[in-house]
N, C-alpha and C positions, 0 to 999 in steps of 0.2 A: 753813562747817563748824562743827559744834557742839563744845563742849569735850569731851564724852564721846567723840565719834568721834576727836578729836585725840589723846586719851589712849590709846584703843585702838590707833590707828595707831602711836603711839610704842612701846607695849608690844610690838607685833609687830616693829617695827624693832629694838628693844633685844634681843629674844630672838634675832633673826637675827644680831646682833652678838656674841652669847654672854653677854649679861647675864641672870642669873637673875631670875625674876619678883619675888621679895621685894626685891631690890636695885633693880630698876626702879621699884618703888612708892616706895622711899625717895627715889630721884632725883626722882620726880615731886613728892614732898612738899617736898624742898629747893628745887626750882625754883619752886614756888608761893610759898614764903617769899621767895626772892630777887626774884621778880617784884613781890610786895607791897612789899618794901623799896625797890625801884627806883622804884615809883610814889610812895611816900612821899617819897623824895629829890627827885623831879621836882616834886612839888606843895608841898613844904615842910611836910608833915604830920608828926605825932609818929611816930617818935622822932627825926626828922631836924631840921635847922636850918631854922627859919622866921623867924628874926630876933627872936622874942619871948621866947626862953628862953636860959638859959646852956647852952652846948654844950661838948663836949670833942672834940678831934681824935683820930681813930684813928691809932695809930702806924704801922700797916701801909698803909692806903689814904688817909690824911689826910682822910677824910670827917668831917663834923661831925654828932655825934649827942648825944642827951641822955645825961648821965653815968650815969643809972640803968640803961641797957641794956648797959653794958660787962660782959663776963664774961671772965676770964683776960686782961684788958687788950686785948681785941679787940671791935670793933663787931659787931653781929649779921650784917651783910653778909659780913664776912671770916670769921666763924665758920661760916656756912652754906656758903660757898665751900670752906672747908677740909674740912667734912664730906662734901661732894660729891666732892672730889678723893680723899679716903680711901676712899670707897665704890667708886669706879671704878678705882682703882689696880690691884687684883688681876686685873682683866679686860683690862688693856692699853688702856683707854679714857681719853681726856683731855677734861675739860670746858673749854669756852671761854666766858667770861663777857662779856656786853655790858651796860653800865649803862643803856642806853636801854630804857624799858619798852615801847616800840612794837616789836612783833615778838617774836622769841625772845630772852629774856634769857640763856638757856643753850643751848649746842650741845654735842654730844658728838662728838668726833673719833675715828674708828676708826683703827687703824694703817695701813689702806690709803688713807685720805683724804689728798689732797695738802694742803699748807699754804698754799693760795692765799687767795682771798677767803673770810673766815669766815662771810659771809652765805649762801654757797651750798654749803659743805662740811659734812659731818657730819649728825648727827641732831638736829633741833630738839626741845627738851623743852618741852611745853606747860605753862602755869601752872595 
């Protein structure tokens, strides 16, 4: 399945869950950033720890990041997760984050979704 068709499918599922189009587009943008950061962490690319530069631990997630990427004392990963939580909160939707860049890094749980296996529940957000 192509990235464009995955995005279109997500937009349809998000609208069915009551998410407005502009908010769904923001969620797609945040998910793409979270995916990129998860890949950087996995590969040891900038701005994450690769053992060649001085790094700083995030006080929230304890991830190691280059000191220049911290804003408001949070790493970029935590900042984007917070942005997504705030965007989805008014619609009764909850994001679930998975740090593994293989598959969906972000899933959205609707109030009707059961809290079982996070790999099968909710709406997968493409990167």
